[in-house]
All heavy atoms as a GROMACS GRO file, in nm:
protein
  608
    1MET      N    1  -0.068   1.361  -0.636
    1MET     CA    2  -0.125   1.302  -0.759
    1MET      C    3  -0.134   1.150  -0.749
    1MET      O    4  -0.052   1.093  -0.680
    1MET     CB    5  -0.033   1.343  -0.875
    1MET     CG    6  -0.083   1.290  -1.009
    1MET     SD    7   0.025   1.353  -1.142
    1MET     CE    8  -0.038   1.251  -1.273
    2VAL      N    9  -0.230   1.101  -0.813
    2VAL     CA   10  -0.254   0.949  -0.808
    2VAL      C   11  -0.284   0.913  -0.951
    2VAL      O   12  -0.361   0.984  -1.018
    2VAL     CB   13  -0.364   0.916  -0.708
    2VAL    CG1   14  -0.494   0.972  -0.739
    2VAL    CG2   15  -0.369   0.763  -0.697
    3THR      N   16  -0.234   0.793  -0.988
    3THR     CA   17  -0.280   0.732  -1.120
    3THR      C   18  -0.334   0.594  -1.089
    3THR      O   19  -0.297   0.525  -0.994
    3THR     CB   20  -0.168   0.720  -1.219
    3THR    OG1   21  -0.066   0.626  -1.168
    3THR    CG2   22  -0.095   0.851  -1.244
    4ILE      N   23  -0.433   0.553  -1.166
    4ILE     CA   24  -0.492   0.418  -1.154
    4ILE      C   25  -0.502   0.354  -1.292
    4ILE      O   26  -0.541   0.413  -1.387
    4ILE     CB   27  -0.637   0.429  -1.100
    4ILE    CG1   28  -0.642   0.506  -0.964
    4ILE    CG2   29  -0.698   0.294  -1.084
    4ILE    CD1   30  -0.772   0.536  -0.914
    5GLU      N   31  -0.449   0.229  -1.298
    5GLU     CA   32  -0.450   0.153  -1.420
    5GLU      C   33  -0.502   0.014  -1.387
    5GLU      O   34  -0.474  -0.040  -1.285
    5GLU     CB   35  -0.306   0.140  -1.469
    5GLU     CG   36  -0.233   0.267  -1.500
    5GLU     CD   37  -0.089   0.249  -1.530
    5GLU    OE1   38  -0.063   0.171  -1.628
    5GLU    OE2   39  -0.002   0.310  -1.467
    6HIS      N   40  -0.576  -0.041  -1.479
    6HIS     CA   41  -0.622  -0.176  -1.466
    6HIS      C   42  -0.547  -0.266  -1.563
    6HIS      O   43  -0.569  -0.259  -1.686
    6HIS     CB   44  -0.774  -0.177  -1.504
    6HIS     CG   45  -0.854  -0.098  -1.406
    6HIS    ND1   46  -0.871  -0.134  -1.276
    6HIS    CD2   47  -0.918   0.023  -1.417
    6HIS    CE1   48  -0.945  -0.047  -1.211
    6HIS    NE2   49  -0.969   0.051  -1.299
    7ASP      N   50  -0.464  -0.347  -1.510
    7ASP     CA   51  -0.388  -0.447  -1.587
    7ASP      C   52  -0.465  -0.576  -1.596
    7ASP      O   53  -0.575  -0.587  -1.538
    7ASP     CB   54  -0.248  -0.471  -1.521
    7ASP     CG   55  -0.150  -0.363  -1.537
    7ASP    OD1   56  -0.176  -0.266  -1.618
    7ASP    OD2   57  -0.049  -0.362  -1.465
    8PHE      N   58  -0.402  -0.675  -1.666
    8PHE     CA   59  -0.479  -0.803  -1.680
    8PHE      C   60  -0.509  -0.867  -1.545
    8PHE      O   61  -0.625  -0.918  -1.527
    8PHE     CB   62  -0.388  -0.896  -1.770
    8PHE     CG   63  -0.444  -1.038  -1.780
    8PHE    CD1   64  -0.558  -1.064  -1.855
    8PHE    CD2   65  -0.381  -1.138  -1.709
    8PHE    CE1   66  -0.608  -1.187  -1.861
    8PHE    CE2   67  -0.435  -1.268  -1.721
    8PHE     CZ   68  -0.549  -1.293  -1.791
    9ASP      N   69  -0.408  -0.878  -1.458
    9ASP     CA   70  -0.439  -0.949  -1.334
    9ASP      C   71  -0.429  -0.861  -1.209
    9ASP      O   72  -0.439  -0.910  -1.093
    9ASP     CB   73  -0.329  -1.057  -1.317
    9ASP     CG   74  -0.184  -1.003  -1.312
    9ASP    OD1   75  -0.167  -0.888  -1.352
    9ASP    OD2   76  -0.098  -1.074  -1.276
   10ALA      N   77  -0.420  -0.726  -1.225
   10ALA     CA   78  -0.411  -0.638  -1.104
   10ALA      C   79  -0.454  -0.494  -1.134
   10ALA      O   80  -0.454  -0.452  -1.253
   10ALA     CB   81  -0.274  -0.636  -1.054
   11THR      N   82  -0.503  -0.430  -1.030
   11THR     CA   83  -0.521  -0.285  -1.036
   11THR      C   84  -0.398  -0.226  -0.984
   11THR      O   85  -0.356  -0.260  -0.875
   11THR     CB   86  -0.650  -0.245  -0.960
   11THR    OG1   87  -0.761  -0.302  -1.018
   11THR    CG2   88  -0.668  -0.092  -0.962
   12VAL      N   89  -0.344  -0.121  -1.054
   12VAL     CA   90  -0.217  -0.063  -1.014
   12VAL      C   91  -0.252   0.087  -0.985
   12VAL      O   92  -0.289   0.163  -1.066
   12VAL     CB   93  -0.108  -0.070  -1.124
   12VAL    CG1   94   0.021  -0.006  -1.076
   12VAL    CG2   95  -0.090  -0.215  -1.160
   13ILE      N   96  -0.221   0.130  -0.858
   13ILE     CA   97  -0.236   0.264  -0.806
   13ILE      C   98  -0.102   0.318  -0.775
   13ILE      O   99  -0.017   0.248  -0.708
   13ILE     CB  100  -0.321   0.261  -0.681
   13ILE    CG1  101  -0.459   0.207  -0.714
   13ILE    CG2  102  -0.331   0.408  -0.630
   13ILE    CD1  103  -0.538   0.182  -0.590
   14THR      N  104  -0.064   0.436  -0.833
   14THR     CA  105   0.068   0.497  -0.810
   14THR      C  106   0.042   0.636  -0.736
   14THR      O  107  -0.035   0.714  -0.784
   14THR     CB  108   0.137   0.524  -0.940
   14THR    OG1  109   0.151   0.400  -1.007
   14THR    CG2  110   0.272   0.585  -0.910
   15LEU      N  111   0.099   0.648  -0.624
   15LEU     CA  112   0.093   0.776  -0.542
   15LEU      C  113   0.218   0.854  -0.571
   15LEU      O  114   0.330   0.802  -0.550
   15LEU     CB  115   0.082   0.741  -0.393
   15LEU     CG  116  -0.032   0.649  -0.351
   15LEU    CD1  117  -0.024   0.620  -0.208
   15LEU    CD2  118  -0.168   0.706  -0.396
   16ILE      N  119   0.204   0.977  -0.622
   16ILE     CA  120   0.318   1.061  -0.657
   16ILE      C  121   0.322   1.181  -0.553
   16ILE      O  122   0.216   1.252  -0.546
   16ILE     CB  123   0.308   1.102  -0.801
   16ILE    CG1  124   0.298   0.986  -0.894
   16ILE    CG2  125   0.421   1.198  -0.836
   16ILE    CD1  126   0.252   1.013  -1.027
   17ASP      N  127   0.431   1.202  -0.490
   17ASP     CA  128   0.445   1.309  -0.392
   17ASP      C  129   0.472   1.437  -0.470
   17ASP      O  130   0.576   1.451  -0.537
   17ASP     CB  131   0.558   1.276  -0.300
   17ASP     CG  132   0.572   1.376  -0.178
   17ASP    OD1  133   0.480   1.465  -0.171
   17ASP    OD2  134   0.663   1.366  -0.102
   18GLU      N  135   0.382   1.529  -0.460
   18GLU     CA  136   0.399   1.661  -0.530
   18GLU      C  137   0.418   1.775  -0.435
   18GLU      O  138   0.414   1.888  -0.472
   18GLU     CB  139   0.279   1.685  -0.614
   18GLU     CG  140   0.260   1.597  -0.738
   18GLU     CD  141   0.146   1.635  -0.822
   18GLU    OE1  142   0.030   1.646  -0.766
   18GLU    OE2  143   0.173   1.658  -0.937
   19GLY      N  144   0.439   1.750  -0.309
   19GLY     CA  145   0.456   1.855  -0.206
   19GLY      C  146   0.585   1.927  -0.220
   19GLY      O  147   0.662   1.907  -0.312
   20ALA      N  148   0.613   1.994  -0.108
   20ALA     CA  149   0.741   2.070  -0.105
   20ALA      C  150   0.857   1.972  -0.084
   20ALA      O  151   0.842   1.866  -0.034
   20ALA     CB  152   0.738   2.174   0.005
   21ALA      N  153   0.974   2.013  -0.136
   21ALA     CA  154   1.099   1.929  -0.124
   21ALA      C  155   1.132   1.920   0.030
   21ALA      O  156   1.104   2.001   0.102
   21ALA     CB  157   1.213   1.990  -0.201
   22PRO      N  158   1.184   1.803   0.069
   22PRO     CA  159   1.230   1.683  -0.007
   22PRO      C  160   1.107   1.605  -0.040
   22PRO      O  161   1.019   1.571   0.050
   22PRO     CB  162   1.328   1.619   0.080
   22PRO     CG  163   1.287   1.649   0.224
   22PRO     CD  164   1.224   1.791   0.215
   23LEU      N  165   1.098   1.550  -0.155
   23LEU     CA  166   0.985   1.466  -0.201
   23LEU      C  167   1.020   1.323  -0.178
   23LEU      O  168   1.135   1.276  -0.185
   23LEU     CB  169   0.961   1.489  -0.349
   23LEU     CG  170   0.924   1.628  -0.387
   23LEU    CD1  171   0.909   1.640  -0.539
   23LEU    CD2  172   0.793   1.673  -0.320
   24ALA      N  173   0.920   1.244  -0.152
   24ALA     CA  174   0.936   1.100  -0.128
   24ALA      C  175   0.920   1.029  -0.258
   24ALA      O  176   0.864   1.088  -0.358
   24ALA     CB  177   0.823   1.049  -0.034
   25GLU      N  178   0.978   0.914  -0.274
   25GLU     CA  179   0.970   0.832  -0.391
   25GLU      C  180   0.824   0.786  -0.416
   25GLU      O  181   0.748   0.778  -0.320
   25GLU     CB  182   1.059   0.706  -0.382
   25GLU     CG  183   1.206   0.738  -0.368
   25GLU     CD  184   1.268   0.791  -0.500
   25GLU    OE1  185   1.214   0.765  -0.613
   25GLU    OE2  186   1.374   0.852  -0.492
   26ASP      N  187   0.790   0.764  -0.537
   26ASP     CA  188   0.655   0.718  -0.568
   26ASP      C  189   0.625   0.589  -0.503
   26ASP      O  190   0.717   0.509  -0.475
   26ASP     CB  191   0.639   0.697  -0.721
   26ASP     CG  192   0.654   0.823  -0.805
   26ASP    OD1  193   0.652   0.930  -0.747
   26ASP    OD2  194   0.651   0.806  -0.927
   27VAL      N  195   0.499   0.567  -0.467
   27VAL     CA  196   0.451   0.442  -0.404
   27VAL      C  197   0.361   0.374  -0.505
   27VAL      O  198   0.265   0.437  -0.556
   27VAL     CB  199   0.375   0.469  -0.272
   27VAL    CG1  200   0.308   0.337  -0.214
   27VAL    CG2  201   0.470   0.534  -0.168
   28VAL      N  202   0.383   0.252  -0.534
   28VAL     CA  203   0.306   0.172  -0.623
   28VAL      C  204   0.232   0.061  -0.551
   28VAL      O  205   0.291  -0.014  -0.480
   28VAL     CB  206   0.394   0.112  -0.743
   28VAL    CG1  207   0.298   0.028  -0.834
   28VAL    CG2  208   0.465   0.220  -0.815
   29ILE      N  209   0.097   0.060  -0.558
   29ILE     CA  210   0.014  -0.038  -0.493
   29ILE      C  211  -0.045  -0.128  -0.604
   29ILE      O  212  -0.112  -0.079  -0.694
   29ILE     CB  213  -0.096   0.027  -0.414
   29ILE    CG1  214  -0.028   0.122  -0.307
   29ILE    CG2  215  -0.181  -0.072  -0.343
   29ILE    CD1  216  -0.124   0.227  -0.253
   30ARG      N  217  -0.028  -0.254  -0.591
   30ARG     CA  218  -0.086  -0.348  -0.684
   30ARG      C  219  -0.184  -0.436  -0.612
   30ARG      O  220  -0.149  -0.511  -0.518
   30ARG     CB  221   0.021  -0.438  -0.749
   30ARG     CG  222   0.126  -0.357  -0.835
   30ARG     CD  223   0.232  -0.456  -0.895
   30ARG     NE  224   0.342  -0.370  -0.936
   30ARG     CZ  225   0.351  -0.311  -1.051
   30ARG    NH1  226   0.246  -0.316  -1.138
   30ARG    NH2  227   0.459  -0.247  -1.087
   31ALA      N  228  -0.309  -0.434  -0.656
   31ALA     CA  229  -0.412  -0.511  -0.593
   31ALA      C  230  -0.449  -0.637  -0.676
   31ALA      O  231  -0.504  -0.618  -0.788
   31ALA     CB  232  -0.542  -0.426  -0.569
   32TYR      N  233  -0.411  -0.753  -0.634
   32TYR     CA  234  -0.436  -0.872  -0.699
   32TYR      C  235  -0.558  -0.936  -0.630
   32TYR      O  236  -0.605  -0.898  -0.524
   32TYR     CB  237  -0.318  -0.973  -0.693
   32TYR     CG  238  -0.193  -0.924  -0.758
   32TYR    CD1  239  -0.098  -0.847  -0.689
   32TYR    CD2  240  -0.174  -0.939  -0.895
   32TYR    CE1  241   0.017  -0.802  -0.752
   32TYR    CE2  242  -0.057  -0.892  -0.954
   32TYR     CZ  243   0.035  -0.823  -0.883
   32TYR     OH  244   0.149  -0.778  -0.943
   33GLU      N  245  -0.605  -1.055  -0.681
   33GLU     CA  246  -0.721  -1.120  -0.624
   33GLU      C  247  -0.685  -1.178  -0.483
   33GLU      O  248  -0.765  -1.171  -0.394
   33GLU     CB  249  -0.762  -1.237  -0.713
   33GLU     CG  250  -0.885  -1.318  -0.666
   33GLU     CD  251  -0.926  -1.419  -0.764
   33GLU    OE1  252  -0.915  -1.404  -0.882
   33GLU    OE2  253  -0.971  -1.528  -0.711
   34ASP      N  254  -0.561  -1.221  -0.457
   34ASP     CA  255  -0.521  -1.289  -0.336
   34ASP      C  256  -0.421  -1.209  -0.255
   34ASP      O  257  -0.386  -1.257  -0.146
   34ASP     CB  258  -0.469  -1.425  -0.365
   34ASP     CG  259  -0.338  -1.422  -0.452
   34ASP    OD1  260  -0.318  -1.320  -0.518
   34ASP    OD2  261  -0.265  -1.522  -0.452
   35ARG      N  262  -0.386  -1.086  -0.293
   35ARG     CA  263  -0.285  -1.010  -0.216
   35ARG      C  264  -0.281  -0.867  -0.267
   35ARG      O  265  -0.323  -0.841  -0.378
   35ARG     CB  266  -0.145  -1.074  -0.228
   35ARG     CG  267  -0.084  -1.065  -0.365
   35ARG     CD  268   0.034  -1.155  -0.384
   35ARG     NE  269   0.092  -1.147  -0.520
   35ARG     CZ  270   0.036  -1.196  -0.630
   35ARG    NH1  271  -0.081  -1.262  -0.625
   35ARG    NH2  272   0.102  -1.188  -0.744
   36VAL      N  273  -0.222  -0.786  -0.181
   36VAL     CA  274  -0.199  -0.646  -0.227
   36VAL      C  275  -0.046  -0.622  -0.193
   36VAL      O  276   0.003  -0.654  -0.088
   36VAL     CB  277  -0.278  -0.544  -0.149
   36VAL    CG1  278  -0.240  -0.401  -0.173
   36VAL    CG2  279  -0.428  -0.566  -0.172
   37THR      N  280   0.027  -0.565  -0.290
   37THR     CA  281   0.165  -0.527  -0.269
   37THR      C  282   0.184  -0.383  -0.272
   37THR      O  283   0.109  -0.308  -0.347
   37THR     CB  284   0.263  -0.593  -0.377
   37THR    OG1  285   0.231  -0.542  -0.504
   37THR    CG2  286   0.249  -0.742  -0.375
   38VAL      N  287   0.272  -0.333  -0.185
   38VAL     CA  288   0.307  -0.196  -0.182
   38VAL      C  289   0.455  -0.178  -0.207
   38VAL      O  290   0.538  -0.247  -0.139
   38VAL     CB  291   0.274  -0.129  -0.042
   38VAL    CG1  292   0.313   0.020  -0.034
   38VAL    CG2  293   0.128  -0.155  -0.009
   39GLU      N  294   0.498  -0.103  -0.315
   39GLU     CA  295   0.631  -0.098  -0.349
   39GLU      C  296   0.682   0.055  -0.345
   39GLU      O  297   0.603   0.140  -0.386
   39GLU     CB  298   0.655  -0.146  -0.496
   39GLU     CG  299   0.611  -0.290  -0.513
   39GLU     CD  300   0.610  -0.332  -0.652
   39GLU    OE1  301   0.622  -0.246  -0.749
   39GLU    OE2  302   0.606  -0.454  -0.683
   40GLN      N  303   0.805   0.070  -0.307
   40GLN     CA  304   0.864   0.202  -0.309
   40GLN      C  305   1.017   0.190  -0.328
   40GLN      O  306   1.079   0.100  -0.267
   40GLN     CB  307   0.830   0.281  -0.184
   40GLN     CG  308   0.884   0.426  -0.189
   40GLN     CD  309   0.839   0.497  -0.063
   40GLN    OE1  310   0.849   0.447   0.054
   40GLN    NE2  311   0.809   0.626  -0.080
   41PHE      N  312   1.072   0.270  -0.416
   41PHE     CA  313   1.223   0.265  -0.434
   41PHE      C  314   1.288   0.322  -0.313
   41PHE      O  315   1.251   0.435  -0.262
   41PHE     CB  316   1.257   0.349  -0.555
   41PHE     CG  317   1.404   0.351  -0.589
   41PHE    CD1  318   1.470   0.246  -0.634
   41PHE    CD2  319   1.474   0.464  -0.564
   41PHE    CE1  320   1.602   0.238  -0.659
   41PHE    CE2  321   1.619   0.471  -0.583
   41PHE     CZ  322   1.677   0.359  -0.634
   42ASP      N  323   1.387   0.255  -0.263
   42ASP     CA  324   1.471   0.304  -0.148
   42ASP      C  325   1.603   0.348  -0.204
   42ASP      O  326   1.693   0.273  -0.240
   42ASP     CB  327   1.491   0.190  -0.048
   42ASP     CG  328   1.564   0.234   0.085
   42ASP    OD1  329   1.634   0.343   0.075
   42ASP    OD2  330   1.549   0.171   0.182
   43PRO      N  331   1.632   0.481  -0.210
   43PRO     CA  332   1.752   0.536  -0.265
   43PRO      C  333   1.875   0.503  -0.182
   43PRO      O  334   1.984   0.503  -0.239
   43PRO     CB  335   1.727   0.683  -0.275
   43PRO     CG  336   1.621   0.713  -0.176
   43PRO     CD  337   1.538   0.592  -0.167
   44HIS      N  338   1.858   0.475  -0.052
   44HIS     CA  339   1.968   0.441   0.036
   44HIS      C  340   2.032   0.305  -0.009
   44HIS      O  341   2.150   0.284   0.006
   44HIS     CB  342   1.936   0.444   0.179
   44HIS     CG  343   1.885   0.573   0.226
   44HIS    ND1  344   1.960   0.689   0.236
   44HIS    CD2  345   1.759   0.618   0.259
   44HIS    CE1  346   1.886   0.789   0.275
   44HIS    NE2  347   1.767   0.750   0.290
   45PHE      N  348   1.950   0.212  -0.047
   45PHE     CA  349   1.993   0.081  -0.084
   45PHE      C  350   1.989   0.058  -0.233
   45PHE      O  351   2.022  -0.054  -0.281
   45PHE     CB  352   1.913  -0.032  -0.008
   45PHE     CG  353   1.936  -0.026   0.132
   45PHE    CD1  354   1.842   0.030   0.218
   45PHE    CD2  355   2.050  -0.078   0.194
   45PHE    CE1  356   1.862   0.038   0.360
   45PHE    CE2  357   2.072  -0.081   0.328
   45PHE     CZ  358   1.975  -0.019   0.416
   46ASP      N  359   1.933   0.150  -0.310
   46ASP     CA  360   1.928   0.150  -0.457
   46ASP      C  361   1.841   0.022  -0.500
   46ASP      O  362   1.887  -0.051  -0.594
   46ASP     CB  363   2.063   0.146  -0.522
   46ASP     CG  364   2.054   0.179  -0.672
   46ASP    OD1  365   1.970   0.253  -0.711
   46ASP    OD2  366   2.143   0.129  -0.744
   47GLU      N  367   1.729   0.005  -0.434
   47GLU     CA  368   1.648  -0.114  -0.465
   47GLU      C  369   1.500  -0.082  -0.434
   47GLU      O  370   1.470   0.009  -0.351
   47GLU     CB  371   1.689  -0.241  -0.396
   47GLU     CG  372   1.666  -0.237  -0.249
   47GLU     CD  373   1.722  -0.360  -0.177
   47GLU    OE1  374   1.790  -0.438  -0.246
   47GLU    OE2  375   1.690  -0.379  -0.059
   48VAL      N  376   1.411  -0.160  -0.493
   48VAL     CA  377   1.264  -0.142  -0.464
   48VAL      C  378   1.234  -0.232  -0.345
   48VAL      O  379   1.271  -0.351  -0.345
   48VAL     CB  380   1.176  -0.179  -0.586
   48VAL    CG1  381   1.031  -0.179  -0.555
   48VAL    CG2  382   1.206  -0.078  -0.700
   49VAL      N  383   1.161  -0.173  -0.246
   49VAL     CA  384   1.120  -0.250  -0.132
   49VAL      C  385   0.975  -0.283  -0.148
   49VAL      O  386   0.896  -0.201  -0.191
   49VAL     CB  387   1.143  -0.165  -0.006
   49VAL    CG1  388   1.088  -0.240   0.123
   49VAL    CG2  389   1.284  -0.126   0.017
   50THR      N  390   0.934  -0.410  -0.128
   50THR     CA  391   0.798  -0.455  -0.145
   50THR      C  392   0.744  -0.508  -0.012
   50THR      O  393   0.806  -0.587   0.055
   50THR     CB  394   0.788  -0.568  -0.249
   50THR    OG1  395   0.847  -0.514  -0.376
   50THR    CG2  396   0.648  -0.609  -0.278
   51VAL      N  397   0.621  -0.469   0.023
   51VAL     CA  398   0.550  -0.524   0.134
   51VAL      C  399   0.426  -0.591   0.071
   51VAL      O  400   0.355  -0.532  -0.009
   51VAL     CB  401   0.507  -0.417   0.229
   51VAL    CG1  402   0.421  -0.471   0.340
   51VAL    CG2  403   0.627  -0.341   0.284
   52THR      N  404   0.397  -0.720   0.111
   52THR     CA  405   0.283  -0.787   0.070
   52THR      C  406   0.184  -0.811   0.181
   52THR      O  407   0.218  -0.856   0.293
   52THR     CB  408   0.324  -0.926   0.011
   52THR    OG1  409   0.415  -0.913  -0.092
   52THR    CG2  410   0.202  -1.010  -0.038
   53LEU      N  411   0.053  -0.776   0.149
   53LEU     CA  412  -0.051  -0.786   0.252
   53LEU      C  413  -0.153  -0.890   0.198
   53LEU      O  414  -0.194  -0.884   0.085
   53LEU     CB  415  -0.119  -0.654   0.274
   53LEU     CG  416  -0.035  -0.534   0.315
   53LEU    CD1  417  -0.125  -0.411   0.315
   53LEU    CD2  418   0.012  -0.558   0.458
   54THR      N  419  -0.202  -0.980   0.293
   54THR     CA  420  -0.305  -1.067   0.253
   54THR      C  421  -0.442  -0.989   0.264
   54THR      O  422  -0.444  -0.887   0.323
   54THR     CB  423  -0.311  -1.194   0.346
   54THR    OG1  424  -0.348  -1.139   0.482
   54THR    CG2  425  -0.178  -1.268   0.350
   55PRO      N  426  -0.545  -1.047   0.212
   55PRO     CA  427  -0.678  -0.981   0.224
   55PRO      C  428  -0.716  -0.955   0.367
   55PRO      O  429  -0.770  -0.854   0.406
   55PRO     CB  430  -0.777  -1.074   0.159
   55PRO     CG  431  -0.693  -1.146   0.054
   55PRO     CD  432  -0.559  -1.159   0.117
   56THR      N  433  -0.682  -1.051   0.454
   56THR     CA  434  -0.714  -1.034   0.605
   56THR      C  435  -0.630  -0.914   0.660
   56THR      O  436  -0.680  -0.836   0.738
   56THR     CB  437  -0.676  -1.168   0.676
   56THR    OG1  438  -0.762  -1.272   0.621
   56THR    CG2  439  -0.713  -1.150   0.820
   57MET      N  440  -0.500  -0.911   0.630
   57MET     CA  441  -0.417  -0.798   0.675
   57MET      C  442  -0.472  -0.667   0.627
   57MET      O  443  -0.475  -0.565   0.698
   57MET     CB  444  -0.276  -0.822   0.633
   57MET     CG  445  -0.212  -0.939   0.695
   57MET     SD  446  -0.052  -0.988   0.618
   57MET     CE  447   0.051  -0.867   0.690
   58LEU      N  448  -0.514  -0.661   0.500
   58LEU     CA  449  -0.564  -0.536   0.443
   58LEU      C  450  -0.694  -0.498   0.516
   58LEU      O  451  -0.716  -0.380   0.545
   58LEU     CB  452  -0.588  -0.553   0.295
   58LEU     CG  453  -0.630  -0.432   0.217
   58LEU    CD1  454  -0.524  -0.317   0.226
   58LEU    CD2  455  -0.656  -0.462   0.067
   59ARG      N  456  -0.782  -0.590   0.538
   59ARG     CA  457  -0.907  -0.566   0.616
   59ARG      C  458  -0.877  -0.514   0.751
   59ARG      O  459  -0.929  -0.410   0.799
   59ARG     CB  460  -0.988  -0.699   0.627
   59ARG     CG  461  -1.117  -0.667   0.702
   59ARG     CD  462  -1.182  -0.801   0.762
   59ARG     NE  463  -1.092  -0.846   0.871
   59ARG     CZ  464  -1.073  -0.972   0.888
   59ARG    NH1  465  -1.128  -1.068   0.818
   59ARG    NH2  466  -0.992  -1.011   0.991
   60ASP      N  467  -0.776  -0.571   0.823
   60ASP     CA  468  -0.738  -0.520   0.953
   60ASP      C  469  -0.678  -0.379   0.947
   60ASP      O  470  -0.702  -0.297   1.034
   60ASP     CB  471  -0.636  -0.618   1.019
   60ASP     CG  472  -0.704  -0.746   1.058
   60ASP    OD1  473  -0.822  -0.760   1.049
   60ASP    OD2  474  -0.620  -0.839   1.093
   61LEU      N  475  -0.604  -0.353   0.846
   61LEU     CA  476  -0.545  -0.219   0.829
   61LEU      C  477  -0.658  -0.114   0.811
   61LEU      O  478  -0.650  -0.011   0.866
   61LEU     CB  479  -0.450  -0.224   0.708
   61LEU     CG  480  -0.392  -0.079   0.672
   61LEU    CD1  481  -0.312  -0.014   0.780
   61LEU    CD2  482  -0.303  -0.093   0.546
   62ARG      N  483  -0.752  -0.146   0.721
   62ARG     CA  484  -0.867  -0.053   0.704
   62ARG      C  485  -0.931  -0.028   0.831
   62ARG      O  486  -0.968   0.090   0.863
   62ARG     CB  487  -0.965  -0.112   0.604
   62ARG     CG  488  -0.926  -0.096   0.461
   62ARG     CD  489  -1.043  -0.137   0.369
   62ARG     NE  490  -0.982  -0.210   0.265
   62ARG     CZ  491  -1.032  -0.320   0.203
   62ARG    NH1  492  -1.139  -0.378   0.240
   62ARG    NH2  493  -0.968  -0.370   0.103
   63ALA      N  494  -0.958  -0.126   0.914
   63ALA     CA  495  -1.024  -0.108   1.046
   63ALA      C  496  -0.942  -0.023   1.141
   63ALA      O  497  -0.990   0.060   1.213
   63ALA     CB  498  -1.057  -0.242   1.105
   64ALA      N  499  -0.810  -0.054   1.135
   64ALA     CA  500  -0.722   0.023   1.231
   64ALA      C  501  -0.711   0.170   1.205
   64ALA      O  502  -0.681   0.245   1.297
   64ALA     CB  503  -0.581  -0.045   1.222
   65LEU      N  504  -0.733   0.210   1.082
   65LEU     CA  505  -0.720   0.354   1.050
   65LEU      C  506  -0.826   0.435   1.133
   65LEU      O  507  -0.807   0.551   1.141
   65LEU     CB  508  -0.740   0.371   0.901
   65LEU     CG  509  -0.621   0.312   0.820
   65LEU    CD1  510  -0.654   0.338   0.671
   65LEU    CD2  511  -0.493   0.385   0.848
   66ASP      N  512  -0.939   0.369   1.176
   66ASP     CA  513  -1.042   0.443   1.246
   66ASP      C  514  -1.049   0.412   1.394
   66ASP      O  515  -1.144   0.455   1.456
   66ASP     CB  516  -1.175   0.412   1.178
   66ASP     CG  517  -1.185   0.470   1.036
   66ASP    OD1  518  -1.126   0.578   1.012
   66ASP    OD2  519  -1.240   0.400   0.951
   67LEU      N  520  -0.947   0.344   1.447
   67LEU     CA  521  -0.949   0.305   1.588
   67LEU      C  522  -0.852   0.378   1.673
   67LEU      O  523  -0.754   0.428   1.619
   67LEU     CB  524  -0.922   0.153   1.599
   67LEU     CG  525  -1.015   0.055   1.540
   67LEU    CD1  526  -0.956  -0.085   1.547
   67LEU    CD2  527  -1.146   0.060   1.624
   68PRO      N  528  -0.885   0.399   1.799
   68PRO     CA  529  -0.788   0.465   1.888
   68PRO      C  530  -0.673   0.372   1.920
   68PRO      O  531  -0.679   0.249   1.889
   68PRO     CB  532  -0.871   0.504   2.015
   68PRO     CG  533  -0.976   0.400   2.014
   68PRO     CD  534  -1.006   0.366   1.866
   69GLU      N  535  -0.569   0.428   1.991
   69GLU     CA  536  -0.447   0.341   2.025
   69GLU      C  537  -0.495   0.229   2.107
   69GLU      O  538  -0.584   0.239   2.190
   69GLU     CB  539  -0.353   0.435   2.102
   69GLU     CG  540  -0.227   0.363   2.142
   69GLU     CD  541  -0.133   0.463   2.218
   69GLU    OE1  542  -0.148   0.578   2.205
   69GLU    OE2  543  -0.040   0.407   2.278
   70GLY      N  544  -0.430   0.105   2.083
   70GLY     CA  545  -0.464  -0.008   2.158
   70GLY      C  546  -0.433  -0.135   2.080
   70GLY      O  547  -0.384  -0.126   1.963
   71ALA      N  548  -0.466  -0.253   2.135
   71ALA     CA  549  -0.450  -0.378   2.068
   71ALA      C  550  -0.594  -0.437   2.045
   71ALA      O  551  -0.675  -0.434   2.135
   71ALA     CB  552  -0.365  -0.479   2.150
   72TYR      N  553  -0.610  -0.490   1.921
   72TYR     CA  554  -0.751  -0.538   1.888
   72TYR      C  555  -0.737  -0.667   1.815
   72TYR      O  556  -0.640  -0.698   1.744
   72TYR     CB  557  -0.816  -0.441   1.796
   72TYR     CG  558  -0.830  -0.302   1.856
   72TYR    CD1  559  -0.732  -0.205   1.839
   72TYR    CD2  560  -0.951  -0.269   1.922
   72TYR    CE1  561  -0.748  -0.077   1.898
   72TYR    CE2  562  -0.967  -0.145   1.977
   72TYR     CZ  563  -0.864  -0.054   1.965
   72TYR     OH  564  -0.885   0.075   2.024
   73ARG      N  565  -0.846  -0.756   1.827
   73ARG     CA  566  -0.848  -0.876   1.748
   73ARG      C  567  -0.978  -0.860   1.665
   73ARG      O  568  -1.084  -0.838   1.718
   73ARG     CB  569  -0.860  -1.000   1.834
   73ARG     CG  570  -0.880  -1.126   1.755
   73ARG     CD  571  -0.866  -1.251   1.836
   73ARG     NE  572  -0.722  -1.273   1.860
   73ARG     CZ  573  -0.663  -1.303   1.969
   73ARG    NH1  574  -0.734  -1.324   2.079
   73ARG    NH2  575  -0.535  -1.324   1.980
   74THR      N  576  -0.964  -0.878   1.530
   74THR     CA  577  -1.082  -0.867   1.447
   74THR      C  578  -1.155  -1.000   1.437
   74THR      O  579  -1.098  -1.106   1.450
   74THR     CB  580  -1.050  -0.821   1.309
   74THR    OG1  581  -0.952  -0.908   1.248
   74THR    CG2  582  -0.987  -0.675   1.310
   75ARG      N  583  -1.283  -0.989   1.415
   75ARG     CA  584  -1.366  -1.110   1.399
   75ARG      C  585  -1.381  -1.140   1.254
   75ARG      O  586  -1.393  -1.047   1.168
   75ARG     CB  587  -1.505  -1.088   1.457
   75ARG     CG  588  -1.505  -1.074   1.605
   75ARG     CD  589  -1.647  -1.063   1.654
   75ARG     NE  590  -1.649  -1.023   1.791
   75ARG     CZ  591  -1.759  -0.980   1.859
   75ARG    NH1  592  -1.868  -0.971   1.793
   75ARG    NH2  593  -1.746  -0.941   1.978
   76LEU      N  594  -1.376  -1.271   1.219
   76LEU     CA  595  -1.395  -1.319   1.084
   76LEU      C  596  -1.545  -1.301   1.047
   76LEU      O  597  -1.631  -1.334   1.135
   76LEU     CB  598  -1.349  -1.457   1.061
   76LEU     CG  599  -1.199  -1.478   1.083
   76LEU    CD1  600  -1.168  -1.628   1.067
   76LEU    CD2  601  -1.119  -1.396   0.986
   77PRO      N  602  -1.577  -1.257   0.922
   77PRO     CA  603  -1.724  -1.246   0.895
   77PRO      C  604  -1.792  -1.374   0.878
   77PRO      O  605  -1.738  -1.476   0.867
   77PRO     CB  606  -1.715  -1.172   0.753
   77PRO     CG  607  -1.569  -1.180   0.706
   77PRO     CD  608  -1.489  -1.223   0.823
   0.00000   0.00000   0.00000
């Protein structure tokens, strides 16, 4: 399941694991103008872990999803 909300300064996407147990914690993605954050609660440390991606990193991630194994350098548009 996925939910999408448009806040004042970000679009918030929540991914909810509905598969068979054991289930993973929800993942919250916040897309701001200058960054994207990915958050997930870590029950082992009892805290939310946040990863921040710049627009360039996000572009590279999108490209990497369709590439074979290897090392690549992307070109700036």
